[in-house]
C-alpha positions in Angstrom: 92.9 35.5 42.5 92.0 32.6 40.8 94.2 33.8 37.7 97.2 34.1 40.1 96.5 30.8 41.6 96.2 28.9 38.0 99.4 30.9 36.8 101.3 29.2 39.7 99.9 26.1 39.4 100.9 26.1 35.7 104.4 27.6 36.1 105.4 25.4 39.1 106.5 22.4 37.4 108.1 24.0 34.4 111.5 22.4 35.5 110.1 19.1 34.1 109.2 20.4 30.8 112.3 19.2 28.7 112.0 15.6 30.1 108.2 15.4 29.2 108.7 16.9 25.8 111.1 14.1 24.9 108.8 11.4 26.2 107.2 11.3 22.4 103.4 12.1 23.6 101.4 14.3 21.2 101.5 17.6 22.5 98.0 19.7 22.3 97.6 22.7 20.0 98.3 26.1 22.0 95.5 28.3 23.2 96.6 30.6 25.6 93.4 32.7 26.3 89.7 31.9 27.2 87.3 33.9 28.0 85.3 33.6 31.3 82.0 34.6 29.1 82.6 31.4 27.2 82.6 29.1 29.9 78.6 28.8 29.6 79.1 27.5 26.1 81.8 25.3 26.7 79.6 23.7 29.4 76.6 23.3 27.0 79.1 21.7 24.2 80.4 19.3 26.9 76.7 18.4 27.8 75.7 17.8 24.3 79.0 15.6 23.9 78.2 13.6 26.7 77.3 9.8 25.6 76.7 8.2 29.0 76.4 9.4 32.8 79.3 6.8 33.4 81.7 8.9 31.2 82.8 12.5 31.8 82.9 15.0 28.7 86.1 17.0 28.5 86.6 20.2 26.8 89.9 22.1 26.3 89.7 25.7 28.1 93.3 26.6 27.5 96.5 24.6 26.6 100.4 25.2 26.5 102.0 21.7 26.0 102.3 19.7 27.9 99.6 21.2 30.4 96.1 21.4 29.4 93.4 23.0 31.5 90.1 21.4 30.9 86.6 21.6 31.7 85.1 18.3 32.8 81.2 17.8 32.8 79.9 14.8 35.0 76.4 13.8 35.7 77.0 10.0 37.2 79.6 8.1 38.5 82.8 7.8 36.6 85.7 5.1 37.2 88.2 5.9 40.1 91.8 6.7 38.8 95.3 7.4 39.9 97.7 9.8 37.8 101.6 8.4 38.0 103.7 11.5 38.0 100.9 14.1 37.9 99.3 16.1 40.7 95.8 17.4 39.8 94.2 20.8 40.5 90.5 20.9 40.4 88.2 24.0 40.6 84.4 23.1 41.3 82.6 25.6 38.7 79.1 23.9 39.2 77.1 21.4 41.4 78.6 19.4 44.1 80.1 15.9 44.8 81.9 13.6 47.3 85.5 13.4 46.5 87.1 10.2 47.6 90.6 10.3 47.8 93.3 7.9 49.2 93.6 4.2 50.0 94.1 1.6 47.4 92.6 1.4 43.8 91.1 -1.9 43.3 90.3 -3.9 40.1 93.0 -1.8 38.3 93.0 -2.1 34.5 95.9 -1.8 32.3 96.6 1.6 31.2 96.4 2.8 27.7 100.0 2.8 25.9 101.7 6.1 26.9 99.2 7.0 29.6 100.1 7.9 33.1 96.4 7.1 34.4 95.3 4.2 35.9 91.8 3.3 36.2 90.0 1.0 38.5 86.7 -0.1 39.8 86.8 1.0 43.4 88.9 2.5 46.1 89.5 0.6 49.5 90.0 3.0 52.4 89.5 6.3 50.9 88.5 9.4 52.8 85.6 11.6 51.6 85.2 15.3 51.4 82.1 17.2 50.2 83.0 19.8 47.5 80.9 22.3 46.0 81.1 25.3 43.7 84.2 27.6 44.3 86.2 25.0 46.1 89.5 24.1 44.9 91.3 20.7 45.5 94.9 19.4 45.0 95.0 15.7 44.2 98.7 14.4 45.0 100.3 12.2 42.4 99.9 8.5 42.8 96.5 9.0 44.9 93.6 7.2 43.9 90.4 9.5 43.5 86.9 9.4 42.3 84.2 12.0 42.4 81.1 10.2 43.9 77.4 11.2 44.9 76.9 13.5 41.8 73.1 14.7 41.8 72.7 16.5 38.5 75.6 18.4 36.8 78.8 18.5 38.1 81.6 20.6 36.5 85.2 21.2 37.2 88.2 22.8 35.8 90.9 20.5 36.0 94.9 20.7 35.1 97.3 17.8 35.5 100.7 19.1 36.8 103.9 17.2 36.1 105.6 16.7 39.2 109.6 16.2 39.3 110.7 12.5 40.4 111.5 12.7 44.0 
């Protein structure tokens, strides 16, 4: 069932591929398969790569330009973000957190050139949901979000899905 969900999520926005391909953004190398048996090693590598509890360590799982399915390893509070033109599908692989979504991103910092992601210092008026291993969440585009209340290790699989303009 998880494989069908992931395949659907990756195939859904294919209609916007040509426009994104012309955007000039560097595309990741193609990697179409990752064994589930390899995920613990990816988690260990992400843990070893983590430099600070306020930064998440990211490891690619599979890629098909412009999409990246990635493993995110977190142990603390990272800045809240908002993705323009992209929904984010999250599956919790390990641990638990409170996911704050909605409201208004505060303390917004200028995005990196070519980035569709804004970061801030907080979220005013967000609602929270406790999420645990096995949960799935779809975060709509233009929605401020932040994983909070992390105790120990929190590991997710995420994929950013291009959304066609309205």
